[in-house]
C-alpha positions, 0 to 999 in steps of 0.5 A: 500500500502506498503511503501518502506524504504527510502534509505540513501541520497547521493551526486550526483556522489557519485558512490563509496563504503563507505569504512569506513562504510563497515569496521565497518560492516566487523569488526562486522562480524569478531567479530561475527564469531571469538567469536563463533569459538574461544573456539574451538582453546583454548578448552584444556586450557578453560576446565582446567580453568573451571574444566570441560571436553573438551566435556563440554567446547565444549558446549560453542560453541553449546549454542552460536548457540542455542542462535542465533537460538532462539533469531534471529526472536523474537529480530528482531520483537521486534526491527523492528522500531529501527534505525539500527546503534543503534541496531548494537551498542547494539549488539556490547555492548553485545559482549563486555560484554559477552567476558569480562565476559568469560575472567574473569569467572572461573565458568562454568555456568556463562560462559555459560550464557555469551556465550548465551548473545553473541549468541543472539548478533550474531543473531542481527548482522547477521540480520543487515549486508547484508541489512545495506551494501546495504542501504548505497551503490549505486545500482551498487555496492550493491553486492560488498558492501555485499561481503565486509561486509561478508568478516569478516567471512572467515577472522575470520576462516582462520586467527582469530581462528589460531591467537587466538589459538596461543595467547591462548597458549602463553598468556592464553585463557582469554587474547584472549577473553579480546582482543575481548572485546577491539576490540568490544569497539573500533568498537563501537567508529568507528561505531558511528563515521563512520557508517551512521544511517538508519531507521528501519521499521514501525510496520504497514509496516512489514509483518507477518511471515506467509506472509513473507514465501509466498513471491515467491522464499523465501522458496526455498532460505531458504531451499537451504541455510539450506541444504548447511550450513548443508552439510558444517558444517558436513564436516568442523566439522568432516574433521579430522576423515574423513582424519584420516580414510584414514591415513592423520590426519597429513594433517588436519591443512594444508588442513584447511589452504587451505580451509581458503585461498580459502574462502578469495579468493572467497569473493574477486571474489564474490565481483567482479562479483556478481552484474552482474552474481549472478545466475551463481555464485550461481550455481558455488558455489553449483556445486563446493561444490558438486564436492568437496564432491564427490571427497572426498567421492571417493578419499579422500585417495589421498592427491592431490585430497584432496587439490584440493577438499578442495580448490574447497570447499573453493571457493564455501563457501567463497562467499556463505553468500553474494550469499544467502543473496543477493538472499533473499533480491532480493526476499523479496525487501522492506521486506528484514529487516523482512526476514533477521532473517529467513536467520539467523535462517536457517543458524544457524539451519544448523550449529546446525543440522550439528554437531548433524547429523555428530556426529550420522553418525560418531558414527553409520556408520563411517567417510565414511558415513559423506562424502556420506551424504555431497555429497547427500546434496550438489547435492540436492542444485545444482538441486534446484538452477538450477530449481529455475530460476524464483524467488529464483535465477533468471537470469538477465531477471527475476530480475525486477519482484516484490516480490509477494506471491505465490508458484513458485520457 
């Protein structure tokens, strides 16, 4: 018989969000996302300092994603019985050291090694955030807690990267990475002070990978997540050539700002409604993304359509991590900690493939092919989510069913 992990004990009547603890998780997500994306904002300065081309400097982002992809599952298996706060602190130390080395390094190889370490730390962090937020929060507020924890990602993309790029221009790109290390050090202290510790999972209680993948609905959730992130990454990475292809290259920064603001709004709305309307929100997220992709495919030359479509895309994407992580944890139940690294792997696999497939399409068929691919992928997620009403993305009447194995979606 599988033993369900013990929840954190709370005082009677304590039915509110643990804000101080969730700030720690929010900031961990912020650091994780900003560490990954920051090189994109300081690429020219970084390439000059390291003595390599901008395309070579851009591989500091690629190796980060590759490290996350390669290490998430093995590290999760190796640390399955570690107390969760101890594991998060180790990941934060990884960010502190990796960003500090990056800040002082003038050697490309050393920088790439540091970025690999940061990517491995990212895999640990993403595997922890959703489950940690739920386990320290009353049942009625678990969705809001997850939305709070994952809000660090859109905030990092919408505000952190532009601010980091600005600081890189006026003070040097090394300063931005140095400040990330300072932030990681402060967060380690805050985490040790304010974040409750929760136990890991005994090795005997952990399902083998092949059994995890037989949990009803889990494979469907992973496929939808991977395809959704693949489509998003193609669009986000190559939005500049798409707009340049219709003569709107001067609008790129403002359109991306609209995306960032809409993403932050989406996180807030998701937190408000996810506990009662999870399935509806997943459907809305995929539908909004598909409609935005179709609109950009057919009418990207119209600047008004572009702003409306990108706003819809931001509303779709901002809460996506919360929605898909929530679906995975509902499906996997007591095996959620073991299943989280699968989500991290699929998410980062979508990011890696998005850059690769988008580049191939752009070089071979032009920018119009990018939007067709994004639209097809987004429509696929809509169809699957609507059909997967029993186990993967159930309505309220189905959410009490146990996490059994089988082939149903």
